[in-house]
N, C-alpha and C positions, 0 to 999 in steps of 0.2 A: 817827175819821179826817177831816179837814178834807175839804172839796169842792174840786173841781179846776175852775175857771171854763174857759170855751171859749178865754179870751183869754191865759190863763197860760201863760208859757214851759215846754214839757215837759222841758227840760233841768234847768231850775231844782227844776220838780216832783219829777225823778228823782234830782237831788241830795239832797232831803230824804227821799226815798223809800229810798234805799239806806243814809242816816243812820238810818233807822228801822228797817232789816233788821238794821243792826249791832246795835242797841239791843234786837233781838227775838230775835237769836243765830243768824240766817240760817246756813244752811251755809256758804254761799260767803263768809261773813265771820267763820271760826273759824280762828284763826293754825294753822299746823302746830306740832308740838312738838319738842323738843329731840332726839330720836331722828332724825327727819326729818332736821334740819341737820346732825347729827353725820356721818349716811349721806353726804349732800350733800358734805361737806368730803372725804370719802373717795373721790366720784367717782361712789357709787351714788346718783343722784337720777332722779325723772321727774316733770311736772308735765302738767296737761291745758290744753287750749284748749276742749274740751267736755265734758259731763259726766262722761263714764268713760274712753274710750280713752285711754292714755298718748301724748303726742306722741313720734312716733320719734326716737331721740336722733339720729341721721342729720340730721336737719333741723336740728339746730343746729350740728353739727362741734364742735369745741373752744372752749369759750365763756370761756375763762381769759384774763383781760386785755380781754376785748371789751366795748364800751362798749353796754349793754342798756336800752331804754326798755320798762318795762312798761305798755301804753297800757290805761288803764282797768282796771286789773291791782291795785288795792288788795283788803286782805282779809287781808293777812299768810300767803299760801298761796303763790303762785309767785316773788314778787321775792325774798323770803328765801332761797328755795333757789337760786336763780341766784346771788347774793351770796356763799351758801355754798361754791358751785361755782367762785367764782373771777372772776366777772363784774364789771364795774363797773355798778351798778345805778341806774337813776333810775325812779321809779314816780309816774307822772301819773293822778290821779284826781278826780273831781269831788266825790266823799264823803269829809269831813273824818274820818268815824268809819271809814271803810275805810282811809284813809291811816295813822290811830292805829294799826292793827293792823299796818302793816308797822312803825312804829317801836318797837311793843311788842317785836315779836321782834328785832328790830336791837339793842335795848338790851340785851333778856335774853340775845341770843347773842354780843353784841360784833361785831356784822355793819355794815358803812357801807351805808347805803340812803339816796338820795336823795330826798326825797318833795315833790312838788308838786302843787298844787291847781290845776285847770284841767279844761275841757271837750277832749275827743278831737277836735273838729273844728279847734281852734284850738292849735296848737303853736308860736306865734310866740314864745314863751319861750325856744324852742330854734333854733340857729343851722341853716345849711343843712349836709347832711351832717356831724351830729353822733352817729349812731349806727350801730353794725353790725347789731343786731338791733331790731326791734320786735315784741313779742309782746304781743298783744291776744286775751286770752280773752273768749268770748261776751259782748258787750257792746252791739254796734251796733245791737242790737233795742230799746235804750233811747236811741237818738239818733233825731232826725225826720228827718234827711240824713245820708245814708253818703258820697256822693262827696267832698265835702271832707276828710272822713277819709283816703280814700286818698290825696288830693293831697298832705295835709299828711305821712303816712306817707312818701310817695314822696320829699318835698323834705328831710326829715330823716334819711333813710337815705344813708350812703356809697354809692358804687359798688361793686357786689357785696354790699351789703346785705340782708338777711333780713326779708320781714314773714312772720309767721306769724298767722293769726286763726281765731277761730270764730263760728260765726253760724248762726241757724236757717235751715233749708230754706223758703223763704216759704210752701210750698204748707200748712205746719203753721197758719199763720193763715186759711187757708180755712174752716178749722172752728169750731164753734160753741164756744167753750170752757166757758160755763156747762153745755152739753149733753156735754159731755166729763167734767165734773165727776160727771155722773150714769151714765158710763160709754156714753154713747151718741156715736155719731160722725156729725154733722150738717153738711154742706156749707152754708155760711152767706154767707161774705163775700168780696167781690171784693178782688182785689188791686192797687196794692200796700194793706195793712191798716194802721188807726190806731186806737188804742183811743179818741182823740178822735172819731172817726165813730159811736162807739156813742150809743145814747140816753142822757140822764144818768142816768137811775136805774138803768140796766144798769151803767153805767161805774162808778156808785158801789156796787153790790153786787159788782163785782169788786175794785174798790180797798181794798175791807173785809178782801179776803183777800190781795191784793198791793198793796202802797203804791206801785208804779211802774208806769209807762204803757209800752207797748209798740207798736213799728213793725216792720211785715215787711219792708220794702224788697223789691226783686226782684233774681234773679238777675243781671239785665243791671248793675243798679249793685253787687251783692255782688262779683261774680267781674267784669264787663265795667268795671266801675268802677276794679278794680286794673289791667287791661290800659290801660287810658285813661289813668291816671295814669303810665305809662311802666314798671309792674312787668311780670315775665315769672312766669306760673305754672309751677311745677316738680312740685307734687306735691298731692294731696289725700286725705282719707278722710272717711267718714260715721259719724255715732256715734248712741246713744241714751239714753235715761235709765235710772238703776240699776234702777228698778222701772216696769214699761212700763205707759204707759197705753192707753186707748183708741186712740189715736192712734198711738203709739209700735208697736203689735201689727202695725200696717199698714205703717211703713216708719221709715226713721231719721230724725229730724227734726232733726237737725244735721250740718252740714259743717265742715271745718277745712283751710285752704289754705295753701299756702308758696308765696310768691313771692319774687322777686329783684330787686334794681335792677341793671340791667346796667352794666358796667364803662364 
């Protein structure tokens, strides 16, 4: 694992980190199979914003013919399902490896998915009011700032458009991750948390297991930021890991929200 210097752009580091995850076969980089696409074509489909709970279908309505942006949603998992269900799908991701997974499924299944390389805080390649739905599975933990993300989402959504996003409950980052790996729960970090704030030797040990850097943000920026961008929160749920770790046994560490841009 190459070292991460304190002046390195974390977005560029995480871009490379996700390419490495693709090479390693991380679970969030494994494309959906043919059966999943076949069911989606018949209207039988589900996707996740967080590790386990399917997003309620009522959050979407009828996506047939809708313009949908999968924001930091590469990996060949959600966007191909949306395309098979009839949406006009664009996938934006910083990782070329992740985008290649969507192109792989599109070619295999005869689907149309537009793939765009970029960072989630800068959607300047899209005009105002370009999309009916923005779908953002857990990814803001890999962005050093989240308020620009919500402002851009609000800008590219049409009136009445929907933003769905999943993110970590910031309390998760209070706890020492290395201690958690030993099955211990140790409150250590002040919020907002950043992997950049760790001592270099400790950060390198963490990166040896996971090549991406994480940032906690706060509920004020995660939820309040959506409201400040002019969106209206309409629903939410909490979720956990498929296999509970020491923190997951205490509370659900993930939150998903649905917000609408007013007409």
